[in-house]
Every structure is written in structure tokens, then in C-alpha cells.
C-alpha positions as CSV (number, residue, x, y, z in Angstrom):
1,M,0.2,0.1,0.6
2,A,2.7,2.3,0.9
3,G,5.2,1.3,-2.4
4,G,2.1,2.0,-4.4
5,I,1.4,6.0,-3.2
6,Y,4.7,6.2,-4.8
7,N,4.3,4.7,-7.3
8,K,1.7,7.7,-8.3
9,P,4.0,11.0,-8.5
10,I,0.6,13.1,-8.7
11,V,-0.8,11.4,-5.9
12,F,1.8,11.9,-4.1
13,A,2.4,15.5,-4.6
14,L,-1.3,16.4,-4.1
15,T,-0.5,14.7,-0.1
16,A,3.1,16.2,-0.2
17,T,1.7,19.9,-0.4
18,V,-1.5,19.0,2.0
19,V,0.7,17.3,4.9
20,I,2.7,20.3,4.4
21,L,0.3,23.3,4.3
22,I,-1.5,21.4,7.2
23,G,1.7,21.1,9.1
24,T,2.5,25.3,8.2
25,A,-0.7,26.5,9.2
26,V,0.2,24.8,13.0
27,T,2.6,25.3,12.9
28,M,3.2,29.2,11.8
29,F,-0.5,31.4,11.1
30,Y,-2.6,28.9,14.4
31,P,0.3,30.4,16.6
32,M,0.2,33.8,16.1
33,L,-4.0,34.0,16.7
34,T,-3.5,32.9,20.2
35,P,-3.3,35.7,22.3
36,E,0.1,34.8,24.2
37,M,1.6,35.6,20.4
38,H,0.1,39.3,20.8
39,P,1.0,40.4,24.5
40,K,1.1,43.1,26.2
41,L,3.1,45.6,28.8
42,E,0.9,45.1,32.3
43,N,1.5,49.7,32.2
44,L,-0.1,49.7,28.7
45,K,-3.0,52.0,27.9
46,P,-4.2,52.6,24.9
47,F,-3.9,56.4,23.1
48,T,-6.1,59.0,24.2
49,A,-7.4,61.5,21.9
50,L,-4.9,64.1,22.8
51,Q,-1.9,61.1,21.7
52,L,-3.8,59.8,18.5
53,A,-4.2,63.3,17.6
54,G,0.1,64.1,18.2
55,R,1.1,60.9,16.7
56,D,-1.2,61.0,13.5
57,I,0.8,64.5,13.2
58,Y,4.2,62.5,14.5
59,Q,3.5,59.7,11.1
60,R,2.0,62.7,8.7
61,E,5.2,65.5,9.5
62,G,7.7,62.6,8.9
63,C,9.7,62.1,11.5
64,V,9.7,58.2,12.1
65,N,12.3,59.1,8.8
66,C,15.3,61.1,11.1
67,H,14.1,59.1,14.2
68,T,13.7,55.6,15.4
69,Q,11.9,54.3,18.5
70,T,13.4,51.4,19.2
71,V,15.9,50.3,21.9
72,R,17.8,47.5,20.2
73,P,18.9,44.4,23.5
74,L,23.1,45.8,23.2
75,K,25.2,47.3,25.8
76,S,25.7,50.2,23.5
77,E,22.1,51.4,23.6
78,V,21.1,50.3,26.6
79,M,23.2,52.6,28.4
80,R,22.5,55.4,26.0
81,Y,19.4,55.1,25.6
82,G,18.0,53.2,28.5
83,E,15.8,49.9,28.7
84,Y,15.7,47.9,25.4
85,S,12.1,48.1,24.0
86,K,9.5,45.4,24.4
87,A,7.3,43.8,21.4
88,G,4.4,44.3,24.8
89,E,4.5,47.7,24.0
90,F,4.1,48.1,21.1
91,A,0.4,46.6,20.9
92,Y,-1.8,49.8,19.8
93,D,0.8,50.8,17.8
94,R,-0.9,50.7,14.5
95,P,1.5,50.8,12.3
96,F,4.9,50.5,14.4
97,L,6.8,53.2,14.0
98,W,10.1,51.8,14.5
99,G,11.9,53.2,12.1
100,S,15.4,52.4,11.1
101,K,17.2,55.9,10.1
102,R,18.7,58.4,13.2
103,T,19.3,61.7,11.7
104,G,18.7,62.9,15.0
105,P,18.7,60.3,18.4
106,D,16.3,57.4,19.2
107,L,12.7,58.0,21.2
108,A,11.8,55.3,22.5
109,R,12.7,56.2,25.5
110,I,11.8,60.1,25.3
111,G,8.7,60.0,27.6
112,G,9.1,61.7,31.0
113,K,12.4,62.4,30.1
114,Y,11.9,65.5,29.5
115,P,9.0,68.6,31.1
116,D,6.3,69.4,28.3
117,A,8.0,73.2,28.3
118,W,10.8,71.5,27.2
119,H,9.5,70.4,24.3
120,Y,7.3,73.0,23.7
121,K,10.5,74.7,23.6
122,H,11.7,72.9,21.5
123,F,10.4,71.8,19.0
124,D,9.7,76.2,18.2
125,K,13.1,76.4,17.4
126,P,14.9,73.1,17.4
127,Q,18.7,75.5,18.2
128,A,18.3,76.8,21.5
129,M,17.6,73.5,22.8
130,F,20.9,72.7,19.8
131,A,23.0,74.8,19.1
132,E,24.1,71.9,16.2
133,S,20.3,70.5,15.5
134,N,19.5,70.3,11.7
135,M,15.8,69.7,13.0
136,P,13.5,71.7,11.8
137,A,10.7,73.7,13.8
138,Y,7.5,73.0,14.1
139,T,6.0,77.5,15.4
140,F,3.5,76.2,12.7
141,L,1.3,73.4,14.4
142,K,1.0,76.4,17.6
143,D,-1.9,77.2,15.9
144,E,-3.5,74.7,13.9
145,K,-6.4,73.9,16.0
146,L,-7.2,70.1,16.3
147,D,-10.4,68.6,14.3
148,P,-12.1,66.5,17.0
149,A,-13.9,64.4,14.2
150,S,-11.1,63.5,12.7
151,I,-9.5,62.3,15.3
152,E,-12.9,60.9,16.4
153,A,-13.4,59.3,13.5
154,H,-9.2,57.3,14.2
155,M,-10.0,56.7,17.1
156,K,-12.9,54.2,15.9
157,G,-10.7,53.3,13.1
158,L,-8.2,52.2,15.7
159,S,-10.7,50.9,17.7
160,M,-9.7,53.0,20.6
161,P,-11.6,53.7,24.3
162,Y,-12.7,57.4,24.2
163,T,-14.8,59.2,26.6
164,T,-17.5,62.4,24.7
165,E,-15.8,64.2,27.8
166,E,-12.4,63.1,26.0
167,M,-12.9,64.8,22.6
168,A,-14.8,67.3,24.5
169,A,-11.5,68.1,26.1
170,L,-10.1,68.9,23.1
171,S,-11.9,72.0,22.1
172,G,-9.1,74.9,21.5
173,K,-6.7,72.5,21.6
174,T,-3.5,72.6,19.1
175,G,-0.1,69.9,16.9
176,M,2.1,71.3,19.1
177,D,-0.6,70.2,22.8
178,A,-0.8,67.0,20.8
179,L,2.8,66.7,19.3
180,V,4.1,67.1,22.5
181,A,1.0,64.3,25.0
182,Y,2.4,62.4,22.4
183,M,5.9,62.8,23.3
184,Q,5.9,62.1,26.7
185,V,3.6,58.2,26.7
186,I,6.2,57.4,24.4
187,G,7.9,54.7,25.8
188,T,6.1,53.9,29.4
189,A,5.0,51.4,29.4
190,V,8.1,50.1,30.5
191,K,8.9,50.4,34.1
192,K,12.3,52.3,34.2
193,A,14.7,50.3,36.6
194,A,14.1,51.3,40.4
195,A,17.2,53.6,42.1
196,P,20.0,52.4,44.2
197,A,18.6,52.4,47.8
198,A,20.8,54.9,48.6
199,A,19.8,56.9,46.1
200,V,15.8,56.8,47.4
201,A,16.8,57.0,51.7
202,S,16.2,60.5,51.9
203,T,19.3,60.1,54.3
204,V,22.1,63.4,55.0
205,K,25.4,62.6,53.3
206,E,28.4,63.1,56.7
207,K,30.9,64.1,53.9
208,H,31.1,66.1,50.7
209,F,34.1,66.7,48.7
210,E,35.5,70.5,47.3
211,N,35.1,71.8,44.2
212,P,38.8,71.6,43.3
213,L,38.6,74.4,40.7
214,A,36.6,76.4,43.4
215,G,37.3,80.3,42.9
216,N,40.2,79.5,39.6
217,P,39.4,82.1,37.1
218,Q,40.3,80.0,33.9
219,A,38.0,77.7,35.6
220,I,35.0,80.1,36.2
221,A,35.2,81.4,32.0
222,K,35.1,78.0,31.0
223,G,32.1,76.9,33.3
224,K,30.3,80.0,31.4
225,D,30.5,79.6,28.1
226,L,30.4,75.8,28.9
227,Y,26.8,77.2,30.7
228,A,25.5,79.1,27.3
229,K,26.3,75.9,25.7
230,N,24.4,73.1,28.1
231,C,22.3,74.3,30.2
232,A,20.9,77.9,30.1
233,T,18.3,77.0,28.1
234,C,16.3,75.5,30.8
235,H,17.4,76.7,33.1
236,G,17.8,81.1,31.9
237,A,20.8,82.7,30.0
238,N,21.7,84.3,33.4
239,A,21.2,81.1,36.0
240,K,17.4,82.6,37.3
241,G,15.6,79.6,36.3
242,D,13.4,79.1,33.2
243,I,12.3,75.5,31.9
244,G,14.6,74.6,35.2
245,P,14.4,75.9,38.0
246,S,16.9,79.1,39.2
247,L,19.9,77.5,40.1
248,V,21.3,81.5,41.9
249,D,18.3,81.4,44.5
250,D,19.1,79.6,48.1
251,E,16.2,76.6,46.8
252,F,18.2,73.1,46.0
253,F,15.4,70.6,45.1
254,Y,12.3,72.4,46.1
255,E,13.4,72.8,50.0
256,K,14.9,75.8,50.9
257,G,18.4,76.4,52.1
258,D,21.4,76.1,49.2
259,L,23.4,73.0,49.1
260,P,27.5,72.2,48.5
261,D,29.3,72.5,45.2
262,D,29.7,68.0,45.1
263,D,25.1,68.2,44.7
264,Y,25.6,70.8,42.3
265,F,28.1,68.4,41.0
266,E,26.4,64.2,41.3
267,V,22.7,66.5,39.9
268,T,24.3,67.8,36.8
269,N,26.7,64.0,35.9
270,N,24.1,62.1,36.6
271,G,20.6,63.8,35.3
272,T,17.3,63.1,37.7
273,S,14.6,60.5,37.0
274,E,11.2,61.8,38.8
275,G,11.6,60.5,42.8
276,Y,15.5,60.9,42.4
277,T,16.9,62.0,46.0
278,E,20.3,64.7,46.3
279,D,21.4,64.4,49.7
280,G,18.0,64.1,52.1
281,R,16.5,66.5,48.6
282,V,13.7,64.6,46.4
283,G,13.9,66.1,42.8
284,K,10.5,66.4,40.1
285,G,12.9,64.4,38.1
286,G,13.0,65.9,33.9
287,M,17.3,67.1,33.6
288,P,19.4,64.6,31.2
289,G,22.9,63.6,32.9
290,F,25.6,65.4,31.6
291,K,28.5,62.9,32.2
292,D,28.3,60.8,28.5
293,S,29.4,64.5,27.0
294,L,30.7,67.0,29.6
295,S,34.2,65.7,32.1
296,K,34.0,66.3,35.3
297,D,36.8,68.9,35.2
298,D,34.1,70.5,32.6
299,I,31.2,70.4,35.2
300,W,33.9,71.2,38.2
301,S,33.6,75.0,35.9
302,I,30.1,75.1,35.2
303,V,29.8,75.3,39.2
304,A,32.6,76.9,40.1
305,Y,30.7,79.6,37.2
306,L,27.1,79.1,39.4
307,R,29.0,80.1,42.5
308,S,30.5,82.9,41.0
309,I,27.3,84.6,40.3
310,K,25.8,83.8,44.1
311,G,28.6,85.6,45.4
312,K,30.1,82.2,46.4
């Protein structure tokens, strides 16, 4: 019987084709229909109407042509951009916006990295934040009023839940508002690494380190130039505050009373995230660290300059 099928090439070919198709369906197509193949992270939520409108603008303006939204599981990428991307954080990305070219930096972990005011200023004039940036300005988005009817149609088309109140809240919102809202949600479904226990504990340092460049005229001049290039966009040209807080008042991390130079050094070096503490004081986050772009002497020079304009 078995030998008979081998003597019938057409029957054998059809039988083999059917067996291969069944095997393919069982091993490839069927799994694609199971929930396990479409994971969602616990913290992942559907886009709100404002966030989806911002995502539409992101696509329309071709931002995906210059920015990626995926961090590969490589040490160099994780160190630069943050936790590598997980399949479960893209369940509502239709289509996905991973991108393939980094003319600008990766945005997979941009959500919550900067305050809203930083993004508004950056989209309005990118070169004000990064002098060498070749990113075009999107000032016109401030005058582009959102169309709630169009956004509602997109919500329905992508099966995104929404409420009447949410749609009503779009009244008066602009394309800039939407794009900033979208920036702030990208990558937030992935939990950030917990801060070290020592950083969480509200303890006061017993020993502080002196600034080795304190009072050095050359260091102060260097620090002034570095401040203008790296810090003035957020803290103001005179360091009295703008997006970020004042650096010349008698407060540190929203508490009265200044702190020593090494605290300024550590915040500048490490940056801050929500819950970050320095010498027992808790910050709100939103400041990037400069350890990868500035040397220790550079940071100490900036601190020396700040002390000089504070008269200390």
C-alpha cells in the first residue's frame, strides 16, 4: 500500500502539499491567532484622543524618517537610550513607528524624560536647545487647531476607547499640544529601573567633597561658556530659571537652603528622574545627565561659574 503512492507521482505531490500546508498552518498561522503572540505590558494603555492626534502628526510630518523608536538589546544602546524595547509595548501602535535611521536620537524612552515646557520650546526652535541640530522648526503647530471629528474617526478606526468628555476636552487644543502629549507617552509602559536604595533613602551626607576648581578664574570662564551651551536653554541665560529652576537662589530641590558643590556636581553628572534624591531632598525629575558629554573638570567648572554669580 505504501509503495503504491510512490508509484503515483501526482497523488504523492498532492498528499505532500496537503501535509506541508497543514504543518505550516499549525506551526505558523495558528500561533499568530493566540493571545500569547500579542502580548501587552501591564502598564500599557490605549492612546488617548490627544495622544493619538499627536501620533498622527508625528507620522504626517515624517518624524519617523529621522528618529527611531526602538532600542536594540545591545549594551551600547541600553546605556545611551535606556531599557531595550519589548514586544508588549507596541500593542496599540498601528502601524509601528520603529524607524530605521537615526539622523536624530532614538525616542523610545523619551516619555517623561523632559518636562512639557522643554518639548514646547524644542519644537518651536530646536536650535535653541541644541545649537548644532538640523531639525526643522514646528512653530506652525501652535496655530493648528485640532479637529475633534477627524480625531474621533481615527479613534473608531483603530478601536481606541474614548469618552464624550475626552473629545470635548480637545476644544482649543493645538497640534503642538497633541505632539507634546504623544512625546510624553512614548515608552512609558516599560517600568524604569528602580533607583538604588541609597538614592531613595532620605539621608544627609556626612562628608562632602570640595570643588577642586572653586574660585579658579580660568575654570569660571570655561564654566560660563559651557553653561551657555548646555544649561542656559533650561535654566535661563542668567541662571534665574526658565524650564528648569533657578540656580542662583537659596533653594535646592524645592527646599529652602542651598547645598554644597558636590551635590550640584552629582545632579549635573547623573541627571534626575522622578523620585531622585540628593542629600535627603527629592527632585521632580526631567533633567538629563551630562556624564557622557562633559568631563568631570567641565562639570566642576560649571559649578565654579554658578558659585561665582551667586557671590559664593
